[in-house]
mmCIF file as Biopython writes it, N, C-alpha, C and O atoms, coordinates in Angstrom:
data_model
#
loop_
_atom_site.group_PDB
_atom_site.id
_atom_site.type_symbol
_atom_site.label_atom_id
_atom_site.label_alt_id
_atom_site.label_comp_id
_atom_site.label_asym_id
_atom_site.label_entity_id
_atom_site.label_seq_id
_atom_site.pdbx_PDB_ins_code
_atom_site.Cartn_x
_atom_site.Cartn_y
_atom_site.Cartn_z
_atom_site.occupancy
_atom_site.B_iso_or_equiv
_atom_site.auth_seq_id
_atom_site.auth_asym_id
_atom_site.pdbx_PDB_model_num
ATOM 1   N N  . MET A ? 1  ? 0.552   -1.127  -0.298 1.0 0.0 1  A 1 
ATOM 2   C CA . MET A ? 1  ? -0.067  0.111   -0.157 1.0 0.0 1  A 1 
ATOM 3   C C  . MET A ? 1  ? 0.759   0.874   0.004  1.0 0.0 1  A 1 
ATOM 4   O O  . MET A ? 1  ? 1.875   0.705   0.496  1.0 0.0 1  A 1 
ATOM 5   N N  . SER A ? 2  ? 0.167   2.015   -0.497 1.0 0.0 2  A 1 
ATOM 6   C CA . SER A ? 2  ? 0.864   3.635   -0.482 1.0 0.0 2  A 1 
ATOM 7   C C  . SER A ? 2  ? 1.285   3.965   0.870  1.0 0.0 2  A 1 
ATOM 8   O O  . SER A ? 2  ? 0.866   3.385   1.872  1.0 0.0 2  A 1 
ATOM 9   N N  . ALA A ? 3  ? 2.350   5.166   0.863  1.0 0.0 3  A 1 
ATOM 10  C CA . ALA A ? 3  ? 2.500   5.981   2.421  1.0 0.0 3  A 1 
ATOM 11  C C  . ALA A ? 3  ? 1.242   6.272   3.034  1.0 0.0 3  A 1 
ATOM 12  O O  . ALA A ? 3  ? 1.040   5.997   4.217  1.0 0.0 3  A 1 
ATOM 13  N N  . ILE A ? 4  ? 0.340   6.839   2.264  1.0 0.0 4  A 1 
ATOM 14  C CA . ILE A ? 4  ? -0.846  7.372   2.727  1.0 0.0 4  A 1 
ATOM 15  C C  . ILE A ? 4  ? -1.626  6.487   3.782  1.0 0.0 4  A 1 
ATOM 16  O O  . ILE A ? 4  ? -2.197  7.025   4.731  1.0 0.0 4  A 1 
ATOM 17  N N  . PHE A ? 5  ? -1.635  5.302   3.620  1.0 0.0 5  A 1 
ATOM 18  C CA . PHE A ? 5  ? -2.138  3.867   4.013  1.0 0.0 5  A 1 
ATOM 19  C C  . PHE A ? 5  ? -1.251  3.447   4.897  1.0 0.0 5  A 1 
ATOM 20  O O  . PHE A ? 5  ? -1.654  2.447   5.491  1.0 0.0 5  A 1 
ATOM 21  N N  . GLY A ? 6  ? -0.057  3.861   5.266  1.0 0.0 6  A 1 
ATOM 22  C CA . GLY A ? 6  ? 1.278   3.414   6.045  1.0 0.0 6  A 1 
ATOM 23  C C  . GLY A ? 6  ? 0.481   2.611   7.539  1.0 0.0 6  A 1 
ATOM 24  O O  . GLY A ? 6  ? 0.781   1.445   7.795  1.0 0.0 6  A 1 
ATOM 25  N N  . ASP A ? 7  ? -0.322  3.224   8.251  1.0 0.0 7  A 1 
ATOM 26  C CA . ASP A ? 7  ? -0.873  2.514   9.331  1.0 0.0 7  A 1 
ATOM 27  C C  . ASP A ? 7  ? -1.940  1.325   9.171  1.0 0.0 7  A 1 
ATOM 28  O O  . ASP A ? 7  ? -2.207  0.491   10.037 1.0 0.0 7  A 1 
ATOM 29  N N  . LEU A ? 8  ? -2.482  1.417   7.916  1.0 0.0 8  A 1 
ATOM 30  C CA . LEU A ? 8  ? -3.435  0.359   7.657  1.0 0.0 8  A 1 
ATOM 31  C C  . LEU A ? 8  ? -2.865  -1.048  6.994  1.0 0.0 8  A 1 
ATOM 32  O O  . LEU A ? 8  ? -2.306  -1.052  5.897  1.0 0.0 8  A 1 
ATOM 33  N N  . VAL A ? 9  ? -3.025  -1.980  7.614  1.0 0.0 9  A 1 
ATOM 34  C CA . VAL A ? 9  ? -2.904  -3.187  6.993  1.0 0.0 9  A 1 
ATOM 35  C C  . VAL A ? 9  ? -4.271  -4.137  6.706  1.0 0.0 9  A 1 
ATOM 36  O O  . VAL A ? 9  ? -5.391  -3.966  7.189  1.0 0.0 9  A 1 
ATOM 37  N N  . PRO A ? 10 ? -3.851  -5.148  5.806  1.0 0.0 10 A 1 
ATOM 38  C CA . PRO A ? 10 ? -4.821  -6.089  5.686  1.0 0.0 10 A 1 
ATOM 39  C C  . PRO A ? 10 ? -4.753  -7.129  6.894  1.0 0.0 10 A 1 
ATOM 40  O O  . PRO A ? 10 ? -3.850  -7.260  7.721  1.0 0.0 10 A 1 
ATOM 41  N N  . ILE A ? 11 ? -5.930  -7.819  6.774  1.0 0.0 11 A 1 
ATOM 42  C CA . ILE A ? 11 ? -6.301  -8.768  8.048  1.0 0.0 11 A 1 
ATOM 43  C C  . ILE A ? 11 ? -5.515  -9.771  8.064  1.0 0.0 11 A 1 
ATOM 44  O O  . ILE A ? 11 ? -5.052  -10.145 9.141  1.0 0.0 11 A 1 
ATOM 45  N N  . GLY A ? 12 ? -5.114  -10.586 6.571  1.0 0.0 12 A 1 
ATOM 46  C CA . GLY A ? 12 ? -3.942  -11.578 6.859  1.0 0.0 12 A 1 
ATOM 47  C C  . GLY A ? 12 ? -2.509  -11.222 7.273  1.0 0.0 12 A 1 
ATOM 48  O O  . GLY A ? 12 ? -1.783  -11.947 7.952  1.0 0.0 12 A 1 
ATOM 49  N N  . GLN A ? 13 ? -2.273  -10.330 6.908  1.0 0.0 13 A 1 
ATOM 50  C CA . GLN A ? 13 ? -1.103  -9.602  7.778  1.0 0.0 13 A 1 
ATOM 51  C C  . GLN A ? 13 ? -0.986  -8.863  9.186  1.0 0.0 13 A 1 
ATOM 52  O O  . GLN A ? 13 ? 0.076   -8.710  9.789  1.0 0.0 13 A 1 
ATOM 53  N N  . PHE A ? 14 ? -2.172  -8.449  9.598  1.0 0.0 14 A 1 
ATOM 54  C CA . PHE A ? 14 ? -2.122  -8.475  10.976 1.0 0.0 14 A 1 
ATOM 55  C C  . PHE A ? 14 ? -2.483  -9.238  11.924 1.0 0.0 14 A 1 
ATOM 56  O O  . PHE A ? 14 ? -2.264  -8.992  13.110 1.0 0.0 14 A 1 
ATOM 57  N N  . ALA A ? 15 ? -3.229  -10.503 11.383 1.0 0.0 15 A 1 
ATOM 58  C CA . ALA A ? 15 ? -3.255  -12.059 11.774 1.0 0.0 15 A 1 
ATOM 59  C C  . ALA A ? 15 ? -1.508  -12.475 11.932 1.0 0.0 15 A 1 
ATOM 60  O O  . ALA A ? 15 ? -0.833  -12.411 12.960 1.0 0.0 15 A 1 
ATOM 61  N N  . LYS A ? 16 ? -1.207  -12.773 10.981 1.0 0.0 16 A 1 
ATOM 62  C CA . LYS A ? 16 ? 0.432   -12.831 10.988 1.0 0.0 16 A 1 
ATOM 63  C C  . LYS A ? 16 ? 1.394   -12.392 12.113 1.0 0.0 16 A 1 
ATOM 64  O O  . LYS A ? 16 ? 2.278   -12.976 12.740 1.0 0.0 16 A 1 
ATOM 65  N N  . ASP A ? 17 ? 0.888   -11.141 12.132 1.0 0.0 17 A 1 
ATOM 66  C CA . ASP A ? 17 ? 1.916   -10.018 12.928 1.0 0.0 17 A 1 
ATOM 67  C C  . ASP A ? 17 ? 1.592   -10.752 14.426 1.0 0.0 17 A 1 
ATOM 68  O O  . ASP A ? 17 ? 2.443   -11.278 15.144 1.0 0.0 17 A 1 
ATOM 69  N N  . VAL A ? 18 ? 0.351   -10.664 14.666 1.0 0.0 18 A 1 
ATOM 70  C CA . VAL A ? 18 ? -0.029  -10.934 16.068 1.0 0.0 18 A 1 
ATOM 71  C C  . VAL A ? 18 ? 0.103   -12.556 16.602 1.0 0.0 18 A 1 
ATOM 72  O O  . VAL A ? 18 ? 0.059   -12.955 17.766 1.0 0.0 18 A 1 
ATOM 73  N N  . GLY A ? 19 ? 0.247   -13.197 15.591 1.0 0.0 19 A 1 
ATOM 74  C CA . GLY A ? 19 ? 0.485   -14.867 15.639 1.0 0.0 19 A 1 
ATOM 75  C C  . GLY A ? 19 ? -0.799  -15.596 15.760 1.0 0.0 19 A 1 
ATOM 76  O O  . GLY A ? 19 ? -0.895  -16.663 16.366 1.0 0.0 19 A 1 
ATOM 77  N N  . ARG A ? 20 ? -1.792  -14.991 15.164 1.0 0.0 20 A 1 
ATOM 78  C CA . ARG A ? 20 ? -3.277  -15.724 15.352 1.0 0.0 20 A 1 
ATOM 79  C C  . ARG A ? 20 ? -3.891  -16.116 14.100 1.0 0.0 20 A 1 
ATOM 80  O O  . ARG A ? 20 ? -3.545  -15.365 13.188 1.0 0.0 20 A 1 
ATOM 81  N N  . HIS A ? 21 ? -4.561  -16.893 13.802 1.0 0.0 21 A 1 
ATOM 82  C CA . HIS A ? 21 ? -5.134  -17.272 12.780 1.0 0.0 21 A 1 
ATOM 83  C C  . HIS A ? 21 ? -6.179  -15.957 12.294 1.0 0.0 21 A 1 
ATOM 84  O O  . HIS A ? 21 ? -6.636  -15.066 13.010 1.0 0.0 21 A 1 
ATOM 85  N N  . THR A ? 22 ? -6.392  -16.198 10.710 1.0 0.0 22 A 1 
ATOM 86  C CA . THR A ? 22 ? -7.251  -14.864 10.472 1.0 0.0 22 A 1 
ATOM 87  C C  . THR A ? 22 ? -8.648  -15.134 10.923 1.0 0.0 22 A 1 
ATOM 88  O O  . THR A ? 22 ? -9.357  -14.169 11.205 1.0 0.0 22 A 1 
ATOM 89  N N  . ARG A ? 23 ? -9.090  -16.282 11.016 1.0 0.0 23 A 1 
ATOM 90  C CA . ARG A ? 23 ? -10.594 -16.676 11.701 1.0 0.0 23 A 1 
ATOM 91  C C  . ARG A ? 23 ? -10.657 -15.747 12.845 1.0 0.0 23 A 1 
ATOM 92  O O  . ARG A ? 23 ? -11.562 -14.913 12.843 1.0 0.0 23 A 1 
ATOM 93  N N  . SER A ? 24 ? -9.568  -15.790 14.113 1.0 0.0 24 A 1 
ATOM 94  C CA . SER A ? 24 ? -9.517  -15.189 14.703 1.0 0.0 24 A 1 
ATOM 95  C C  . SER A ? 24 ? -9.738  -13.902 14.945 1.0 0.0 24 A 1 
ATOM 96  O O  . SER A ? 24 ? -10.354 -13.514 15.937 1.0 0.0 24 A 1 
ATOM 97  N N  . VAL A ? 25 ? -9.299  -13.215 14.143 1.0 0.0 25 A 1 
ATOM 98  C CA . VAL A ? 25 ? -8.982  -11.940 13.923 1.0 0.0 25 A 1 
ATOM 99  C C  . VAL A ? 25 ? -10.486 -11.227 13.252 1.0 0.0 25 A 1 
ATOM 100 O O  . VAL A ? 25 ? -10.907 -10.117 13.574 1.0 0.0 25 A 1 
ATOM 101 N N  . LEU A ? 26 ? -11.109 -12.108 12.317 1.0 0.0 26 A 1 
ATOM 102 C CA . LEU A ? 26 ? -12.367 -12.046 12.251 1.0 0.0 26 A 1 
ATOM 103 C C  . LEU A ? 26 ? -13.628 -11.987 13.218 1.0 0.0 26 A 1 
ATOM 104 O O  . LEU A ? 26 ? -14.650 -11.318 13.067 1.0 0.0 26 A 1 
ATOM 105 N N  . ARG A ? 27 ? -13.281 -12.896 14.296 1.0 0.0 27 A 1 
ATOM 106 C CA . ARG A ? 27 ? -14.278 -13.362 15.326 1.0 0.0 27 A 1 
ATOM 107 C C  . ARG A ? 27 ? -13.873 -11.991 16.619 1.0 0.0 27 A 1 
ATOM 108 O O  . ARG A ? 27 ? -14.576 -11.586 17.545 1.0 0.0 27 A 1 
ATOM 109 N N  . TRP A ? 28 ? -12.615 -11.601 16.233 1.0 0.0 28 A 1 
ATOM 110 C CA . TRP A ? 28 ? -12.371 -9.980  17.058 1.0 0.0 28 A 1 
ATOM 111 C C  . TRP A ? 28 ? -13.203 -8.757  16.555 1.0 0.0 28 A 1 
ATOM 112 O O  . TRP A ? 28 ? -13.648 -7.859  17.270 1.0 0.0 28 A 1 
ATOM 113 N N  . MET A ? 29 ? -13.318 -8.860  15.381 1.0 0.0 29 A 1 
ATOM 114 C CA . MET A ? 29 ? -14.005 -7.827  14.577 1.0 0.0 29 A 1 
ATOM 115 C C  . MET A ? 29 ? -15.558 -7.963  15.138 1.0 0.0 29 A 1 
ATOM 116 O O  . MET A ? 29 ? -16.257 -7.030  15.532 1.0 0.0 29 A 1 
ATOM 117 N N  . ASN A ? 30 ? -15.870 -9.174  15.082 1.0 0.0 30 A 1 
ATOM 118 C CA . ASN A ? 30 ? -17.307 -9.166  15.377 1.0 0.0 30 A 1 
ATOM 119 C C  . ASN A ? 30 ? -17.887 -9.085  16.841 1.0 0.0 30 A 1 
ATOM 120 O O  . ASN A ? 30 ? -19.094 -9.119  17.081 1.0 0.0 30 A 1 
ATOM 121 N N  . GLU A ? 31 ? -16.998 -8.985  17.697 1.0 0.0 31 A 1 
ATOM 122 C CA . GLU A ? 31 ? -17.228 -8.610  18.934 1.0 0.0 31 A 1 
ATOM 123 C C  . GLU A ? 31 ? -17.998 -7.684  19.410 1.0 0.0 31 A 1 
ATOM 124 O O  . GLU A ? 31 ? -18.056 -6.807  18.548 1.0 0.0 31 A 1 
ATOM 125 N N  . ARG A ? 32 ? -18.656 -7.384  20.361 1.0 0.0 32 A 1 
ATOM 126 C CA . ARG A ? 32 ? -19.640 -6.162  20.771 1.0 0.0 32 A 1 
ATOM 127 C C  . ARG A ? 32 ? -18.944 -4.838  20.594 1.0 0.0 32 A 1 
ATOM 128 O O  . ARG A ? 32 ? -19.343 -3.872  19.944 1.0 0.0 32 A 1 
ATOM 129 N N  . ASP A ? 33 ? -17.769 -4.974  21.326 1.0 0.0 33 A 1 
ATOM 130 C CA . ASP A ? 33 ? -16.918 -4.079  21.266 1.0 0.0 33 A 1 
ATOM 131 C C  . ASP A ? 33 ? -15.382 -4.257  20.681 1.0 0.0 33 A 1 
ATOM 132 O O  . ASP A ? 33 ? -14.294 -4.128  21.242 1.0 0.0 33 A 1 
ATOM 133 N N  . GLY A ? 34 ? -15.794 -4.661  19.112 1.0 0.0 34 A 1 
ATOM 134 C CA . GLY A ? 34 ? -14.531 -5.388  18.487 1.0 0.0 34 A 1 
ATOM 135 C C  . GLY A ? 34 ? -13.365 -4.821  18.162 1.0 0.0 34 A 1 
ATOM 136 O O  . GLY A ? 34 ? -13.343 -3.668  18.592 1.0 0.0 34 A 1 
ATOM 137 N N  . LEU A ? 35 ? -12.545 -5.068  17.686 1.0 0.0 35 A 1 
ATOM 138 C CA . LEU A ? 35 ? -11.355 -5.024  16.768 1.0 0.0 35 A 1 
ATOM 139 C C  . LEU A ? 35 ? -12.082 -3.886  15.924 1.0 0.0 35 A 1 
ATOM 140 O O  . LEU A ? 35 ? -13.156 -4.075  15.352 1.0 0.0 35 A 1 
ATOM 141 N N  . PRO A ? 36 ? -11.316 -2.572  15.905 1.0 0.0 36 A 1 
ATOM 142 C CA . PRO A ? 36 ? -11.899 -1.418  14.934 1.0 0.0 36 A 1 
ATOM 143 C C  . PRO A ? 36 ? -10.790 -1.749  13.642 1.0 0.0 36 A 1 
ATOM 144 O O  . PRO A ? 36 ? -9.568  -1.881  13.579 1.0 0.0 36 A 1 
ATOM 145 N N  . PHE A ? 37 ? -11.972 -1.808  12.613 1.0 0.0 37 A 1 
ATOM 146 C CA . PHE A ? 37 ? -11.277 -1.913  11.037 1.0 0.0 37 A 1 
ATOM 147 C C  . PHE A ? 37 ? -12.069 -0.826  9.916  1.0 0.0 37 A 1 
ATOM 148 O O  . PHE A ? 37 ? -13.167 -0.310  10.129 1.0 0.0 37 A 1 
ATOM 149 N N  . THR A ? 38 ? -11.443 -0.673  8.999  1.0 0.0 38 A 1 
ATOM 150 C CA . THR A ? 38 ? -12.177 0.143   8.062  1.0 0.0 38 A 1 
ATOM 151 C C  . THR A ? 38 ? -12.272 -0.864  6.526  1.0 0.0 38 A 1 
ATOM 152 O O  . THR A ? 38 ? -11.630 -1.910  6.429  1.0 0.0 38 A 1 
ATOM 153 N N  . LYS A ? 39 ? -13.103 -0.382  5.492  1.0 0.0 39 A 1 
ATOM 154 C CA . LYS A ? 39 ? -13.073 -1.116  4.398  1.0 0.0 39 A 1 
ATOM 155 C C  . LYS A ? 39 ? -12.880 -0.071  3.695  1.0 0.0 39 A 1 
ATOM 156 O O  . LYS A ? 39 ? -13.271 1.077   3.908  1.0 0.0 39 A 1 
ATOM 157 N N  . LEU A ? 40 ? -11.986 -0.673  2.457  1.0 0.0 40 A 1 
ATOM 158 C CA . LEU A ? 40 ? -11.605 0.086   1.422  1.0 0.0 40 A 1 
ATOM 159 C C  . LEU A ? 40 ? -11.904 -0.574  0.167  1.0 0.0 40 A 1 
ATOM 160 O O  . LEU A ? 40 ? -11.048 -1.382  -0.192 1.0 0.0 40 A 1 
ATOM 161 N N  . GLY A ? 41 ? -13.015 -0.412  -0.663 1.0 0.0 41 A 1 
ATOM 162 C CA . GLY A ? 41 ? -13.924 -1.217  -1.435 1.0 0.0 41 A 1 
ATOM 163 C C  . GLY A ? 41 ? -14.254 -2.575  -0.770 1.0 0.0 41 A 1 
ATOM 164 O O  . GLY A ? 41 ? -14.906 -2.556  0.273  1.0 0.0 41 A 1 
ATOM 165 N N  . ASN A ? 42 ? -13.970 -3.401  -1.142 1.0 0.0 42 A 1 
ATOM 166 C CA . ASN A ? 42 ? -14.060 -5.325  -0.510 1.0 0.0 42 A 1 
ATOM 167 C C  . ASN A ? 42 ? -13.412 -5.239  0.453  1.0 0.0 42 A 1 
ATOM 168 O O  . ASN A ? 42 ? -13.921 -5.807  1.420  1.0 0.0 42 A 1 
ATOM 169 N N  . GLN A ? 43 ? -12.220 -4.634  0.682  1.0 0.0 43 A 1 
ATOM 170 C CA . GLN A ? 43 ? -10.993 -5.203  1.542  1.0 0.0 43 A 1 
ATOM 171 C C  . GLN A ? 43 ? -11.177 -4.496  2.777  1.0 0.0 43 A 1 
ATOM 172 O O  . GLN A ? 43 ? -11.390 -3.284  2.816  1.0 0.0 43 A 1 
ATOM 173 N N  . ARG A ? 44 ? -11.086 -5.344  3.933  1.0 0.0 44 A 1 
ATOM 174 C CA . ARG A ? 44 ? -11.051 -4.884  5.283  1.0 0.0 44 A 1 
ATOM 175 C C  . ARG A ? 44 ? -9.572  -4.875  5.745  1.0 0.0 44 A 1 
ATOM 176 O O  . ARG A ? 44 ? -8.716  -5.754  5.649  1.0 0.0 44 A 1 
ATOM 177 N N  . LEU A ? 45 ? -9.505  -3.297  6.414  1.0 0.0 45 A 1 
ATOM 178 C CA . LEU A ? 45 ? -8.198  -3.303  6.907  1.0 0.0 45 A 1 
ATOM 179 C C  . LEU A ? 45 ? -7.859  -2.777  8.115  1.0 0.0 45 A 1 
ATOM 180 O O  . LEU A ? 45 ? -8.630  -1.857  8.387  1.0 0.0 45 A 1 
ATOM 181 N N  . ILE A ? 46 ? -6.956  -2.980  9.045  1.0 0.0 46 A 1 
ATOM 182 C CA . ILE A ? 46 ? -6.776  -2.900  10.552 1.0 0.0 46 A 1 
ATOM 183 C C  . ILE A ? 46 ? -6.332  -1.643  10.631 1.0 0.0 46 A 1 
ATOM 184 O O  . ILE A ? 46 ? -5.657  -1.386  9.635  1.0 0.0 46 A 1 
ATOM 185 N N  . HIS A ? 47 ? -6.423  -0.618  11.480 1.0 0.0 47 A 1 
ATOM 186 C CA . HIS A ? 47 ? -5.727  0.467   11.843 1.0 0.0 47 A 1 
ATOM 187 C C  . HIS A ? 47 ? -4.770  0.089   12.730 1.0 0.0 47 A 1 
ATOM 188 O O  . HIS A ? 47 ? -5.202  -0.167  13.854 1.0 0.0 47 A 1 
ATOM 189 N N  . LEU A ? 48 ? -3.465  -0.037  12.546 1.0 0.0 48 A 1 
ATOM 190 C CA . LEU A ? 48 ? -2.560  -0.611  13.427 1.0 0.0 48 A 1 
ATOM 191 C C  . LEU A ? 48 ? -2.733  0.376   15.114 1.0 0.0 48 A 1 
ATOM 192 O O  . LEU A ? 48 ? -3.066  -0.157  16.172 1.0 0.0 48 A 1 
ATOM 193 N N  . PRO A ? 49 ? -2.482  1.511   14.980 1.0 0.0 49 A 1 
ATOM 194 C CA . PRO A ? 49 ? -2.633  2.310   16.244 1.0 0.0 49 A 1 
ATOM 195 C C  . PRO A ? 49 ? -3.853  2.036   16.916 1.0 0.0 49 A 1 
ATOM 196 O O  . PRO A ? 49 ? -3.610  1.770   18.093 1.0 0.0 49 A 1 
ATOM 197 N N  . SER A ? 50 ? -5.232  1.984   16.615 1.0 0.0 50 A 1 
ATOM 198 C CA . SER A ? 50 ? -6.417  1.730   17.142 1.0 0.0 50 A 1 
ATOM 199 C C  . SER A ? 50 ? -6.260  0.203   17.390 1.0 0.0 50 A 1 
ATOM 200 O O  . SER A ? 50 ? -6.814  -0.101  18.447 1.0 0.0 50 A 1 
ATOM 201 N N  . ALA A ? 51 ? -5.749  -0.741  16.831 1.0 0.0 51 A 1 
ATOM 202 C CA . ALA A ? 51 ? -5.574  -2.206  16.999 1.0 0.0 51 A 1 
ATOM 203 C C  . ALA A ? 51 ? -4.816  -2.181  18.321 1.0 0.0 51 A 1 
ATOM 204 O O  . ALA A ? 51 ? -5.411  -2.743  19.242 1.0 0.0 51 A 1 
ATOM 205 N N  . HIS A ? 52 ? -3.823  -1.737  18.563 1.0 0.0 52 A 1 
ATOM 206 C CA . HIS A ? 52 ? -2.752  -1.492  19.621 1.0 0.0 52 A 1 
ATOM 207 C C  . HIS A ? 52 ? -3.621  -1.037  20.700 1.0 0.0 52 A 1 
ATOM 208 O O  . HIS A ? 52 ? -3.775  -1.721  21.713 1.0 0.0 52 A 1 
ATOM 209 N N  . GLU A ? 53 ? -4.296  0.286   20.497 1.0 0.0 53 A 1 
ATOM 210 C CA . GLU A ? 53 ? -5.446  0.661   21.852 1.0 0.0 53 A 1 
ATOM 211 C C  . GLU A ? 53 ? -6.332  -0.300  22.333 1.0 0.0 53 A 1 
ATOM 212 O O  . GLU A ? 53 ? -6.653  -0.423  23.515 1.0 0.0 53 A 1 
ATOM 213 N N  . TRP A ? 54 ? -6.779  -1.079  21.262 1.0 0.0 54 A 1 
ATOM 214 C CA . TRP A ? 54 ? -8.102  -2.181  21.432 1.0 0.0 54 A 1 
ATOM 215 C C  . TRP A ? 54 ? -7.362  -3.239  22.196 1.0 0.0 54 A 1 
ATOM 216 O O  . TRP A ? 54 ? -7.973  -3.566  23.213 1.0 0.0 54 A 1 
ATOM 217 N N  . LEU A ? 55 ? -6.203  -3.885  22.006 1.0 0.0 55 A 1 
ATOM 218 C CA . LEU A ? 55 ? -5.521  -4.934  22.449 1.0 0.0 55 A 1 
ATOM 219 C C  . LEU A ? 55 ? -5.117  -4.702  24.098 1.0 0.0 55 A 1 
ATOM 220 O O  . LEU A ? 55 ? -5.185  -5.500  25.033 1.0 0.0 55 A 1 
ATOM 221 N N  . LEU A ? 56 ? -4.660  -3.250  24.061 1.0 0.0 56 A 1 
ATOM 222 C CA . LEU A ? 56 ? -4.068  -2.583  25.609 1.0 0.0 56 A 1 
ATOM 223 C C  . LEU A ? 56 ? -5.436  -2.994  26.604 1.0 0.0 56 A 1 
ATOM 224 O O  . LEU A ? 56 ? -5.450  -3.632  27.657 1.0 0.0 56 A 1 
ATOM 225 N N  . ASN A ? 57 ? -6.608  -2.343  25.807 1.0 0.0 57 A 1 
ATOM 226 C CA . ASN A ? 57 ? -7.907  -2.273  26.867 1.0 0.0 57 A 1 
ATOM 227 C C  . ASN A ? 57 ? -8.133  -3.780  27.143 1.0 0.0 57 A 1 
ATOM 228 O O  . ASN A ? 57 ? -8.715  -4.021  28.201 1.0 0.0 57 A 1 
ATOM 229 N N  . LYS A ? 58 ? -7.801  -4.748  26.438 1.0 0.0 58 A 1 
ATOM 230 C CA . LYS A ? 58 ? -8.397  -6.028  26.379 1.0 0.0 58 A 1 
ATOM 231 C C  . LYS A ? 58 ? -7.172  -6.573  27.641 1.0 0.0 58 A 1 
ATOM 232 O O  . LYS A ? 58 ? -7.411  -7.690  28.099 1.0 0.0 58 A 1 
ATOM 233 N N  . MET A ? 59 ? -6.668  -6.285  27.864 1.0 0.0 59 A 1 
ATOM 234 C CA . MET A ? 59 ? -5.470  -6.630  29.125 1.0 0.0 59 A 1 
ATOM 235 C C  . MET A ? 59 ? -6.517  -7.032  30.394 1.0 0.0 59 A 1 
ATOM 236 O O  . MET A ? 59 ? -7.469  -6.348  30.769 1.0 0.0 59 A 1 
ATOM 237 N N  . ARG A ? 60 ? -6.091  -8.298  30.936 1.0 0.0 60 A 1 
ATOM 238 C CA . ARG A ? 60 ? -6.468  -8.523  32.027 1.0 0.0 60 A 1 
ATOM 239 C C  . ARG A ? 60 ? -5.907  -7.941  33.300 1.0 0.0 60 A 1 
ATOM 240 O O  . ARG A ? 60 ? -4.686  -8.039  33.180 1.0 0.0 60 A 1 
ATOM 241 N N  . ARG A ? 61 ? -6.199  -7.370  34.486 1.0 0.0 61 A 1 
ATOM 242 C CA . ARG A ? 61 ? -5.231  -7.247  35.380 1.0 0.0 61 A 1 
ATOM 243 C C  . ARG A ? 61 ? -5.870  -7.629  36.589 1.0 0.0 61 A 1 
ATOM 244 O O  . ARG A ? 61 ? -7.020  -7.214  36.739 1.0 0.0 61 A 1 
ATOM 245 N N  . PRO A ? 62 ? -5.316  -8.413  37.587 1.0 0.0 62 A 1 
ATOM 246 C CA . PRO A ? 62 ? -5.473  -9.424  38.937 1.0 0.0 62 A 1 
ATOM 247 C C  . PRO A ? 62 ? -6.417  -8.479  39.635 1.0 0.0 62 A 1 
ATOM 248 O O  . PRO A ? 62 ? -6.270  -7.272  39.443 1.0 0.0 62 A 1 
ATOM 249 N N  . ASN A ? 63 ? -7.316  -8.891  40.380 1.0 0.0 63 A 1 
ATOM 250 C CA . ASN A ? 63 ? -8.253  -8.539  41.325 1.0 0.0 63 A 1 
ATOM 251 C C  . ASN A ? 63 ? -7.791  -8.479  42.517 1.0 0.0 63 A 1 
ATOM 252 O O  . ASN A ? 63 ? -7.954  -9.461  43.241 1.0 0.0 63 A 1 
ATOM 253 N N  . ALA A ? 64 ? -7.155  -7.403  42.980 1.0 0.0 64 A 1 
ATOM 254 C CA . ALA A ? 64 ? -6.302  -7.092  44.205 1.0 0.0 64 A 1 
ATOM 255 C C  . ALA A ? 64 ? -7.404  -7.931  45.697 1.0 0.0 64 A 1 
ATOM 256 O O  . ALA A ? 64 ? -6.935  -8.490  46.688 1.0 0.0 64 A 1 
ATOM 257 N N  . ASP A ? 65 ? -8.713  -7.765  45.404 1.0 0.0 65 A 1 
ATOM 258 C CA . ASP A ? 65 ? -9.288  -8.487  46.605 1.0 0.0 65 A 1 
ATOM 259 C C  . ASP A ? 65 ? -9.046  -9.839  46.664 1.0 0.0 65 A 1 
ATOM 260 O O  . ASP A ? 65 ? -8.986  -10.333 47.790 1.0 0.0 65 A 1 
ATOM 261 N N  . ARG A ? 66 ? -8.843  -10.795 45.374 1.0 0.0 66 A 1 
ATOM 262 C CA . ARG A ? 66 ? -8.751  -12.084 45.310 1.0 0.0 66 A 1 
ATOM 263 C C  . ARG A ? 66 ? -7.373  -12.500 45.533 1.0 0.0 66 A 1 
ATOM 264 O O  . ARG A ? 66 ? -7.101  -13.677 45.772 1.0 0.0 66 A 1 
ATOM 265 N N  . ARG A ? 67 ? -6.531  -11.622 45.467 1.0 0.0 67 A 1 
ATOM 266 C CA . ARG A ? 67 ? -5.430  -12.208 45.327 1.0 0.0 67 A 1 
ATOM 267 C C  . ARG A ? 67 ? -4.701  -12.779 46.578 1.0 0.0 67 A 1 
ATOM 268 O O  . ARG A ? 67 ? -4.559  -12.189 47.650 1.0 0.0 67 A 1 
ATOM 269 N N  . GLY A ? 68 ? -4.330  -13.839 46.308 1.0 0.0 68 A 1 
ATOM 270 C CA . GLY A ? 68 ? -3.720  -14.837 48.020 1.0 0.0 68 A 1 
ATOM 271 C C  . GLY A ? 68 ? -4.638  -15.434 48.659 1.0 0.0 68 A 1 
ATOM 272 O O  . GLY A ? 68 ? -4.241  -16.117 49.603 1.0 0.0 68 A 1 
ATOM 273 N N  . ARG A ? 69 ? -5.904  -15.406 48.438 1.0 0.0 69 A 1 
ATOM 274 C CA . ARG A ? 69 ? -7.097  -15.907 49.113 1.0 0.0 69 A 1 
ATOM 275 C C  . ARG A ? 69 ? -7.410  -17.445 48.562 1.0 0.0 69 A 1 
ATOM 276 O O  . ARG A ? 69 ? -7.470  -17.609 47.343 1.0 0.0 69 A 1 
ATOM 277 N N  . ARG A ? 70 ? -7.575  -18.378 49.303 1.0 0.0 70 A 1 
ATOM 278 C CA . ARG A ? 70 ? -7.698  -19.603 49.123 1.0 0.0 70 A 1 
ATOM 279 C C  . ARG A ? 70 ? -9.460  -19.624 49.223 1.0 0.0 70 A 1 
ATOM 280 O O  . ARG A ? 70 ? -10.121 -18.725 49.744 1.0 0.0 70 A 1 
ATOM 281 N N  . LYS A ? 71 ? -10.008 -20.838 48.612 1.0 0.0 71 A 1 
ATOM 282 C CA . LYS A ? 71 ? -11.313 -21.385 48.868 1.0 0.0 71 A 1 
ATOM 283 C C  . LYS A ? 71 ? -11.427 -21.935 50.071 1.0 0.0 71 A 1 
ATOM 284 O O  . LYS A ? 71 ? -10.401 -22.525 50.409 1.0 0.0 71 A 1 
ATOM 285 N N  . ARG A ? 72 ? -12.240 -21.960 50.793 1.0 0.0 72 A 1 
ATOM 286 C CA . ARG A ? 72 ? -12.297 -22.912 52.297 1.0 0.0 72 A 1 
ATOM 287 C C  . ARG A ? 72 ? -13.872 -23.904 52.090 1.0 0.0 72 A 1 
ATOM 288 O O  . ARG A ? 72 ? -14.227 -24.689 52.969 1.0 0.0 72 A 1 
#
């Protein structure tokens, strides 16, 4: 793609870069608060800065109240 689309990559390339199958990326895109994408003609493209932010928001953080407790 040209320099104007430097931050946009096709789904297949994005899946390869994050080490997941294309079907996984498509599933992420179909979630309620899914992976953001845009369409250019019939091609779906991932905006890398938006995808990075989306992935960071998906990070799980430990629950401080439950840490170290055992079930009785």
